[in-house]
N, CA and C atoms as a LAMMPS dump frame, in Angstrom:
ITEM: TIMESTEP
0
ITEM: NUMBER OF ATOMS
201
ITEM: BOX BOUNDS ff ff ff
-5.0000000000000000e+02 5.0000000000000000e+02
-5.0000000000000000e+02 5.0000000000000000e+02
-5.0000000000000000e+02 5.0000000000000000e+02
ITEM: ATOMS id mol type element x y z
1 1 1 N -476.286 265.441 -200.892
2 1 2 C -474.887 264.952 -200.808
3 1 3 C -473.92 266.142 -200.723
4 2 1 N -472.835 266.003 -200.073
5 2 2 C -471.873 266.958 -200.061
6 2 3 C -470.721 266.688 -200.953
7 3 1 N -470.095 267.912 -201.475
8 3 2 C -469.086 267.75 -202.561
9 3 3 C -467.873 267.225 -201.807
10 4 1 N -467.124 266.394 -202.4
11 4 2 C -465.889 265.758 -201.791
12 4 3 C -464.796 266.734 -201.598
13 5 1 N -464.65 267.77 -202.401
14 5 2 C -463.621 268.742 -202.179
15 5 3 C -463.928 269.493 -200.828
16 6 1 N -465.134 269.845 -200.676
17 6 2 C -465.545 270.519 -199.416
18 6 3 C -465.255 269.608 -198.322
19 7 1 N -465.661 268.466 -198.436
20 7 2 C -465.38 267.558 -197.194
21 7 3 C -463.999 267.456 -196.89
22 8 1 N -463.158 267.389 -197.94
23 8 2 C -461.741 267.255 -197.538
24 8 3 C -461.165 268.499 -196.96
25 9 1 N -461.773 269.606 -196.772
26 9 2 C -461.198 270.849 -195.982
27 9 3 C -462.025 271.048 -194.636
28 10 1 N -462.998 270.387 -194.495
29 10 2 C -463.87 270.742 -193.242
30 10 3 C -463.272 269.821 -192.181
31 11 1 N -463.31 270.586 -190.988
32 11 2 C -462.896 269.82 -189.828
33 11 3 C -463.901 270.118 -188.715
34 12 1 N -463.939 269.236 -187.596
35 12 2 C -464.769 269.572 -186.44
36 12 3 C -464.469 270.713 -185.711
37 13 1 N -465.393 271.741 -185.5
38 13 2 C -465.074 272.954 -185.082
39 13 3 C -464.548 272.849 -183.512
40 14 1 N -464.988 271.617 -182.892
41 14 2 C -464.722 271.654 -181.501
42 14 3 C -463.273 270.901 -181.237
43 15 1 N -463.127 269.717 -182.097
44 15 2 C -461.923 268.836 -181.737
45 15 3 C -460.948 269.329 -182.974
46 16 1 N -461.29 269.9 -184.019
47 16 2 C -460.218 270.03 -185.132
48 16 3 C -460.117 268.882 -185.733
49 17 1 N -460.788 267.814 -185.672
50 17 2 C -460.379 266.372 -186.153
51 17 3 C -461.198 266.299 -187.637
52 18 1 N -460.68 265.427 -188.442
53 18 2 C -461.383 264.941 -189.754
54 18 3 C -462.831 264.626 -189.433
55 19 1 N -463.669 264.773 -190.601
56 19 2 C -464.987 264.509 -190.53
57 19 3 C -465.256 263.407 -191.494
58 20 1 N -466.301 262.571 -191.341
59 20 2 C -466.676 261.52 -192.214
60 20 3 C -468.162 261.903 -192.466
61 21 1 N -468.431 261.355 -193.691
62 21 2 C -469.975 261.688 -194.295
63 21 3 C -470.642 260.312 -193.623
64 22 1 N -471.779 260.5 -193.018
65 22 2 C -472.57 259.556 -192.636
66 22 3 C -474.193 259.824 -193.081
67 23 1 N -474.623 259.363 -194.158
68 23 2 C -476 259.631 -194.616
69 23 3 C -476.086 261.18 -194.819
70 24 1 N -476.815 261.758 -193.963
71 24 2 C -477.223 263.255 -194.079
72 24 3 C -476.5 264.034 -193.068
73 25 1 N -475.279 263.506 -192.584
74 25 2 C -474.672 264.277 -191.683
75 25 3 C -473.175 264.076 -191.758
76 26 1 N -472.37 264.868 -191.003
77 26 2 C -470.879 264.71 -190.722
78 26 3 C -470.481 264.355 -189.5
79 27 1 N -469.769 263.347 -189.248
80 27 2 C -469.3 262.973 -187.761
81 27 3 C -467.814 263.166 -187.595
82 28 1 N -467.454 263.646 -186.482
83 28 2 C -466.151 263.744 -186.177
84 28 3 C -465.341 262.57 -185.715
85 29 1 N -464.185 262.552 -186.304
86 29 2 C -463.46 261.214 -186.006
87 29 3 C -462.901 261.119 -184.635
88 30 1 N -463.151 262.12 -183.857
89 30 2 C -462.448 262.29 -182.423
90 30 3 C -463.338 261.418 -181.544
91 31 1 N -462.955 260.404 -180.775
92 31 2 C -463.731 259.658 -179.963
93 31 3 C -464.328 260.221 -178.872
94 32 1 N -463.327 261.281 -178.306
95 32 2 C -463.616 261.987 -177.085
96 32 3 C -465.019 262.844 -177.245
97 33 1 N -465.083 263.613 -178.491
98 33 2 C -466.252 264.458 -178.685
99 33 3 C -467.345 263.963 -179.412
100 34 1 N -467.237 262.948 -180.248
101 34 2 C -468.104 262.276 -181.054
102 34 3 C -469.358 263.155 -181.457
103 35 1 N -469.077 264.242 -182.117
104 35 2 C -469.928 265.336 -182.598
105 35 3 C -470.504 264.871 -183.994
106 36 1 N -471.846 265.145 -184.116
107 36 2 C -472.518 264.861 -185.387
108 36 3 C -473.055 266.389 -185.752
109 37 1 N -472.905 266.67 -187.225
110 37 2 C -473.262 267.868 -187.765
111 37 3 C -474.154 267.64 -188.86
112 38 1 N -475.408 268.105 -188.795
113 38 2 C -476.321 267.872 -189.84
114 38 3 C -475.97 268.65 -191.182
115 39 1 N -476.382 268.164 -192.325
116 39 2 C -476.163 268.756 -193.504
117 39 3 C -477.684 269.15 -193.919
118 40 1 N -478 270.461 -194.277
119 40 2 C -479.161 271.043 -194.645
120 40 3 C -479.083 271.356 -196.15
121 41 1 N -479.897 270.76 -197.053
122 41 2 C -479.686 270.991 -198.423
123 41 3 C -478.286 271.385 -199.162
124 42 1 N -477.647 270.212 -198.711
125 42 2 C -476.101 270.214 -199.026
126 42 3 C -475.214 271.147 -198.489
127 43 1 N -475.688 271.829 -197.301
128 43 2 C -474.833 272.805 -196.72
129 43 3 C -474.518 272.314 -195.267
130 44 1 N -473.399 271.91 -194.991
131 44 2 C -473.048 271.555 -193.519
132 44 3 C -473.391 272.643 -192.321
133 45 1 N -474.086 272.09 -191.52
134 45 2 C -474.397 273.131 -190.339
135 45 3 C -473.202 272.881 -189.215
136 46 1 N -472.107 273.708 -189.428
137 46 2 C -470.939 273.477 -188.513
138 46 3 C -470.926 274.294 -187.239
139 47 1 N -471.878 274.453 -186.707
140 47 2 C -472.031 275.234 -185.326
141 47 3 C -472.053 274.064 -184.201
142 48 1 N -471.076 274.238 -183.278
143 48 2 C -471.132 273.272 -181.981
144 48 3 C -472.475 273.165 -181.608
145 49 1 N -473.062 274.395 -181.165
146 49 2 C -474.331 274.507 -180.461
147 49 3 C -475.451 273.689 -181.214
148 50 1 N -475.345 273.531 -182.606
149 50 2 C -476.401 272.88 -183.37
150 50 3 C -476.132 271.4 -183.568
151 51 1 N -474.946 270.968 -183.084
152 51 2 C -474.486 269.619 -183.323
153 51 3 C -475.084 268.83 -182.149
154 52 1 N -474.81 267.405 -182.139
155 52 2 C -475.316 266.468 -181.189
156 52 3 C -474.081 265.546 -181.005
157 53 1 N -473.975 265.191 -179.554
158 53 2 C -472.932 263.977 -179.249
159 53 3 C -473.694 262.877 -179.384
160 54 1 N -472.874 262.022 -180.199
161 54 2 C -473.6 260.52 -180.445
162 54 3 C -473.024 259.583 -179.298
163 55 1 N -473.508 258.411 -179.028
164 55 2 C -473.04 257.521 -178.209
165 55 3 C -471.862 256.941 -178.735
166 56 1 N -471.039 256.224 -177.688
167 56 2 C -469.933 255.502 -178.137
168 56 3 C -470.024 254.539 -179.187
169 57 1 N -471.045 253.685 -178.836
170 57 2 C -471.583 252.618 -179.745
171 57 3 C -471.858 252.911 -181.095
172 58 1 N -472.921 254.011 -181.239
173 58 2 C -473.182 254.641 -182.546
174 58 3 C -471.726 255.126 -183.45
175 59 1 N -471.093 255.957 -182.583
176 59 2 C -469.799 256.414 -183.157
177 59 3 C -469.021 255.314 -183.73
178 60 1 N -468.81 254.184 -182.988
179 60 2 C -467.917 252.974 -183.503
180 60 3 C -468.463 252.399 -184.626
181 61 1 N -469.937 252.423 -184.706
182 61 2 C -470.561 251.659 -185.905
183 61 3 C -470.18 252.675 -187.13
184 62 1 N -470.353 253.894 -187.07
185 62 2 C -470.032 254.778 -188.083
186 62 3 C -468.514 254.67 -188.509
187 63 1 N -467.719 254.646 -187.678
188 63 2 C -466.212 254.685 -187.94
189 63 3 C -465.91 253.068 -188.628
190 64 1 N -466.542 252.207 -188.221
191 64 2 C -466.172 250.865 -188.917
192 64 3 C -466.688 250.806 -190.096
193 65 1 N -467.927 251.571 -190.475
194 65 2 C -468.29 251.563 -192.023
195 65 3 C -467.179 252.378 -192.834
196 66 1 N -466.444 253.132 -192.328
197 66 2 C -465.443 254.052 -193.029
198 66 3 C -464.332 253.077 -193.589
199 67 1 N -463.959 252.013 -192.979
200 67 2 C -462.719 251.198 -193.163
201 67 3 C -462.843 250.562 -194.523
């Protein structure tokens, strides 16, 4: 799990948008980029080249869980 204080200051390095926690990853709230960043041993890997772009459908499902 990631510390809530850390989560509150992290942003997507590509879009500069807020991130949301989804299981063992962080997901950008930007619908255009839809980047997912993994968390290894509690440490977010915030490298664009290490992230993945998720499908629009998967992104929508994650965002709906946040409401």
